KOLGU-594070 format. One record per residue: residue in one letter; x, y, z of N, C-alpha, C in turn. Coordinates in steps of 0.05 Angstrom, whole numbers, plus 5000, padded with zeros to 4 digits. Layout:
BEGIN
['A'; [X; Y; Z]; [X; Y; Z]; [X; Y; Z]]
...
This chain:
BEGIN
['K'; [3581; 8946; 3300]; [3569; 8958; 3324]; [3545; 8976; 3317]]
['Y'; [3547; 8991; 3295]; [3525; 9009; 3288]; [3508; 8998; 3265]]
['K'; [3511; 8973; 3258]; [3497; 8961; 3236]; [3466; 8963; 3240]]
['S'; [3456; 8955; 3263]; [3427; 8956; 3267]; [3416; 8984; 3266]]
['F'; [3432; 9004; 3276]; [3423; 9031; 3275]; [3422; 9041; 3246]]
['I'; [3442; 9034; 3230]; [3443; 9043; 3201]; [3419; 9030; 3186]]
['V'; [3414; 9005; 3190]; [3392; 8991; 3177]; [3365; 9004; 3187]]
['Y'; [3364; 9010; 3213]; [3340; 9023; 3224]; [3336; 9050; 3210]]
['V'; [3357; 9065; 3207]; [3354; 9092; 3194]; [3345; 9089; 3165]]
['F'; [3356; 9069; 3151]; [3347; 9065; 3123]; [3317; 9059; 3122]]
['W'; [3309; 9039; 3137]; [3280; 9031; 3136]; [3263; 9052; 3149]]
['G'; [3274; 9067; 3168]; [3259; 9090; 3178]; [3255; 9111; 3156]]
['G'; [3275; 9113; 3139]; [3272; 9131; 3116]; [3250; 9122; 3097]]
['V'; [3249; 9096; 3092]; [3227; 9085; 3075]; [3200; 9091; 3088]]
['A'; [3198; 9085; 3114]; [3173; 9090; 3128]; [3166; 9120; 3129]]
['T'; [3186; 9137; 3131]; [3182; 9166; 3130]; [3171; 9175; 3104]]
['V'; [3182; 9164; 3082]; [3172; 9171; 3055]; [3143; 9162; 3052]]
['V'; [3136; 9138; 3062]; [3109; 9128; 3061]; [3091; 9147; 3078]]
['N'; [3100; 9153; 3102]; [3084; 9170; 3120]; [3080; 9198; 3108]]
['I'; [3101; 9212; 3101]; [3099; 9239; 3090]; [3084; 9239; 3063]]
['G'; [3090; 9219; 3047]; [3077; 9217; 3021]; [3047; 9214; 3023]]
['T'; [3039; 9196; 3041]; [3010; 9192; 3046]; [2997; 9218; 3057]]
['F'; [3011; 9230; 3076]; [3001; 9255; 3088]; [2997; 9277; 3067]]
['M'; [3017; 9281; 3051]; [3016; 9302; 3030]; [2995; 9296; 3009]]
['F'; [2993; 9270; 3002]; [2973; 9262; 2982]; [2945; 9268; 2993]]
['A'; [2940; 9261; 3018]; [2914; 9266; 3031]; [2907; 9295; 3031]]
['I'; [2926; 9312; 3037]; [2921; 9341; 3036]; [2916; 9350; 3008]]
['K'; [2931; 9340; 2989]; [2927; 9347; 2960]; [2899; 9341; 2950]]
['V'; [2888; 9318; 2959]; [2861; 9310; 2950]; [2839; 9322; 2967]]
['G'; [2847; 9339; 2987]; [2827; 9353; 3002]; [2818; 9340; 3028]]
['W'; [2832; 9320; 3037]; [2825; 9308; 3063]; [2835; 9325; 3086]]
['H'; [2824; 9322; 3109]; [2833; 9336; 3133]; [2862; 9327; 3139]]
['Y'; [2878; 9345; 3148]; [2907; 9338; 3152]; [2910; 9315; 3173]]
['Q'; [2893; 9313; 3193]; [2896; 9292; 3212]; [2887; 9265; 3201]]
['T'; [2869; 9264; 3181]; [2861; 9239; 3168]; [2886; 9229; 3153]]
['G'; [2899; 9246; 3138]; [2923; 9238; 3124]; [2945; 9230; 3143]]
['N'; [2946; 9243; 3165]; [2967; 9237; 3185]; [2962; 9209; 3197]]
['I'; [2938; 9202; 3203]; [2932; 9176; 3215]; [2936; 9154; 3194]]
['L'; [2927; 9158; 3169]; [2931; 9138; 3149]; [2961; 9134; 3143]]
['G'; [2976; 9156; 3141]; [3005; 9154; 3137]; [3018; 9140; 3160]]
['W'; [3009; 9145; 3185]; [3020; 9131; 3208]; [3015; 9101; 3206]]
['F'; [2991; 9094; 3200]; [2984; 9065; 3198]; [3001; 9051; 3178]]
['L'; [3003; 9061; 3154]; [3020; 9048; 3133]; [3049; 9048; 3141]]
['A'; [3059; 9069; 3153]; [3087; 9070; 3162]; [3092; 9050; 3184]]
['V'; [3073; 9047; 3202]; [3076; 9027; 3224]; [3079; 8999; 3213]]
['L'; [3063; 8992; 3193]; [3065; 8966; 3180]; [3093; 8962; 3168]]
['V'; [3102; 8981; 3153]; [3129; 8979; 3141]; [3150; 8977; 3163]]
['T'; [3147; 8993; 3184]; [3167; 8993; 3205]; [3167; 8967; 3221]]
['Y'; [3144; 8956; 3227]; [3143; 8932; 3243]; [3158; 8909; 3229]]
['F'; [3151; 8904; 3204]; [3164; 8882; 3190]; [3193; 8886; 3184]]
['S'; [3201; 8911; 3178]; [3229; 8916; 3174]; [3245; 8915; 3200]]
['N'; [3234; 8925; 3221]; [3247; 8924; 3247]; [3250; 8895; 3257]]
['K'; [3229; 8880; 3254]; [3229; 8852; 3264]; [3250; 8835; 3250]]
['F'; [3250; 8836; 3224]; [3266; 8817; 3209]; [3293; 8828; 3200]]
['L'; [3295; 8855; 3196]; [3320; 8866; 3185]; [3336; 8882; 3205]]
['V'; [3323; 8896; 3223]; [3338; 8913; 3241]; [3347; 8898; 3266]]
['F'; [3327; 8887; 3280]; [3333; 8874; 3306]; [3335; 8844; 3304]]
['S'; [3331; 8833; 3280]; [3333; 8804; 3274]; [3319; 8788; 3295]]
['S'; [3295; 8796; 3302]; [3278; 8782; 3321]; [3268; 8757; 3308]]
['P'; [3273; 8733; 3319]; [3265; 8708; 3305]; [3235; 8704; 3305]]
['Y'; [3226; 8690; 3284]; [3198; 8681; 3282]; [3195; 8657; 3300]]
['R'; [3177; 8658; 3319]; [3173; 8635; 3338]; [3147; 8621; 3332]]
['S'; [3125; 8636; 3328]; [3099; 8624; 3322]; [3081; 8647; 3314]]
['A'; [3058; 8639; 3302]; [3038; 8659; 3294]; [3027; 8674; 3318]]
['V'; [3023; 8660; 3340]; [3013; 8673; 3364]; [3033; 8693; 3375]]
['Y'; [3058; 8686; 3376]; [3079; 8704; 3385]; [3081; 8728; 3367]]
['L'; [3080; 8724; 3341]; [3081; 8745; 3321]; [3058; 8765; 3325]]
['L'; [3034; 8754; 3329]; [3011; 8772; 3334]; [3013; 8788; 3360]]
['R'; [3023; 8775; 3381]; [3027; 8789; 3406]; [3048; 8812; 3403]]
['E'; [3069; 8805; 3389]; [3090; 8825; 3384]; [3079; 8848; 3367]]
['L'; [3064; 8841; 3346]; [3053; 8862; 3329]; [3033; 8879; 3345]]
['F'; [3017; 8867; 3362]; [2998; 8881; 3379]; [3013; 8901; 3397]]
['S'; [3034; 8891; 3410]; [3049; 8908; 3429]; [3063; 8931; 3413]]
['F'; [3072; 8925; 3389]; [3084; 8945; 3372]; [3064; 8967; 3366]]
['F'; [3040; 8959; 3358]; [3019; 8979; 3352]; [3011; 8995; 3377]]
['V'; [3008; 8981; 3400]; [3001; 8995; 3424]; [3021; 9017; 3431]]
['V'; [3047; 9010; 3429]; [3068; 9030; 3435]; [3066; 9052; 3414]]
['R'; [3062; 9045; 3389]; [3061; 9065; 3368]; [3037; 9083; 3370]]
['I'; [3016; 9074; 3384]; [2993; 9092; 3388]; [3001; 9116; 3405]]
['F'; [3018; 9111; 3425]; [3029; 9133; 3440]; [3045; 9152; 3422]]
['A'; [3059; 9141; 3403]; [3074; 9157; 3384]; [3055; 9173; 3366]]
['L'; [3032; 9160; 3359]; [3012; 9173; 3343]; [3001; 9198; 3357]]
['I'; [2996; 9195; 3383]; [2986; 9217; 3399]; [3006; 9241; 3398]]
['L'; [3032; 9234; 3402]; [3053; 9255; 3400]; [3053; 9267; 3372]]
['D'; [3051; 9250; 3352]; [3050; 9257; 3324]; [3027; 9277; 3319]]
['M'; [3003; 9270; 3328]; [2980; 9286; 3323]; [2982; 9313; 3338]]
['L'; [2994; 9313; 3361]; [2998; 9338; 3376]; [3017; 9356; 3362]]
['I'; [3040; 9345; 3352]; [3059; 9362; 3338]; [3047; 9373; 3312]]
['I'; [3032; 9356; 3298]; [3020; 9365; 3273]; [2999; 9387; 3278]]
['W'; [2982; 9383; 3298]; [2962; 9403; 3306]; [2975; 9429; 3314]]
['L'; [2995; 9427; 3331]; [3009; 9451; 3340]; [3022; 9466; 3317]]
['G'; [3036; 9451; 3300]; [3050; 9464; 3278]; [3033; 9476; 3257]]
['I'; [3011; 9461; 3250]; [2994; 9470; 3227]; [2972; 9488; 3237]]
['K'; [2957; 9479; 3256]; [2933; 9494; 3265]; [2940; 9518; 3282]]
['I'; [2958; 9515; 3302]; [2963; 9536; 3321]; [2985; 9555; 3310]]
['L'; [3007; 9545; 3301]; [3029; 9561; 3292]; [3028; 9569; 3262]]
['N'; [3010; 9555; 3248]; [3005; 9560; 3219]; [3031; 9557; 3202]]
['Y'; [3047; 9538; 3209]; [3071; 9532; 3194]; [3065; 9515; 3169]]
['N'; [3083; 9513; 3151]; [3081; 9497; 3127]; [3077; 9467; 3135]]
['S'; [3056; 9455; 3124]; [3049; 9427; 3132]; [3071; 9407; 3126]]
['F'; [3085; 9411; 3103]; [3106; 9392; 3096]; [3129; 9395; 3117]]
['L'; [3137; 9419; 3123]; [3159; 9423; 3142]; [3152; 9413; 3170]]
['V'; [3127; 9417; 3178]; [3118; 9407; 3204]; [3119; 9377; 3204]]
['K'; [3111; 9364; 3183]; [3110; 9335; 3181]; [3139; 9324; 3182]]
['V'; [3157; 9337; 3169]; [3185; 9328; 3169]; [3197; 9330; 3197]]
['F'; [3192; 9352; 3210]; [3201; 9356; 3238]; [3188; 9335; 3256]]
['D'; [3163; 9331; 3253]; [3147; 9311; 3268]; [3159; 9283; 3265]]
['N'; [3165; 9276; 3241]; [3176; 9249; 3236]; [3204; 9245; 3249]]
['A'; [3219; 9266; 3250]; [3245; 9264; 3264]; [3242; 9259; 3294]]
['V'; [3225; 9275; 3307]; [3220; 9272; 3335]; [3208; 9245; 3342]]
['V'; [3188; 9237; 3328]; [3174; 9212; 3333]; [3192; 9188; 3326]]
['G'; [3208; 9191; 3305]; [3227; 9170; 3297]; [3247; 9163; 3319]]
['I'; [3258; 9183; 3331]; [3277; 9179; 3353]; [3264; 9165; 3377]]
['A'; [3241; 9175; 3384]; [3226; 9162; 3406]; [3219; 9133; 3400]]
['N'; [3211; 9128; 3375]; [3204; 9100; 3367]; [3228; 9081; 3368]]
['Y'; [3251; 9091; 3360]; [3275; 9074; 3360]; [3281; 9065; 3389]]
['V'; [3281; 9083; 3407]; [3288; 9077; 3435]; [3268; 9057; 3446]]
['V'; [3242; 9061; 3442]; [3222; 9043; 3452]; [3224; 9016; 3438]]
['S'; [3227; 9015; 3412]; [3229; 8989; 3398]; [3253; 8973; 3407]]
['R'; [3276; 8987; 3410]; [3301; 8973; 3417]; [3300; 8961; 3445]]
['W'; [3288; 8976; 3463]; [3290; 8967; 3491]; [3265; 8953; 3501]]
['F'; [3242; 8956; 3488]; [3218; 8944; 3499]; [3204; 8924; 3480]]
['I'; [3204; 8929; 3454]; [3189; 8911; 3436]; [3205; 8887; 3427]]
['F'; [3229; 8892; 3417]; [3244; 8870; 3405]; [3266; 8860; 3424]]
['D'; [3262; 8864; 3449]; [3281; 8854; 3470]; [3276; 8824; 3473]]
['E'; [3297; 8808; 3475]; [3295; 8779; 3477]; [3278; 8770; 3501]]
['G'; [3277; 8786; 3522]; [3263; 8777; 3546]; [3232; 8780; 3545]]
['N'; [3222; 8793; 3524]; [3193; 8797; 3522]; [3178; 8772; 3515]]
['F'; [3154; 8770; 3525]; [3135; 8748; 3520]; [3148; 8721; 3528]]
């Protein structure tokens, strides 16, 4: 019953490490925090799409066109998550002056929950496309 959620949490953890690791690396080398945030988001979305499609929701491969449409819809939905992500990061780091690592961890938890709900009910639903 909870297998897909457990697998989702595991791969979400992998994506989170990619996201936070990229973010912290970018800050370490002197990039603007939002540049690292966007790059981390992009890499994490790639990890998340392929793990969600094949391992979490077992969405079958139908054709290259279908795969590209699904990937596009996944990225479109994730862009809304990126906006939320950027807002939380900006608020936590720039406005509240909190520790960037702690803000990013909190941010990943909030965005991760939102992404699960959207992916489960809208992206990998059998009735789409």
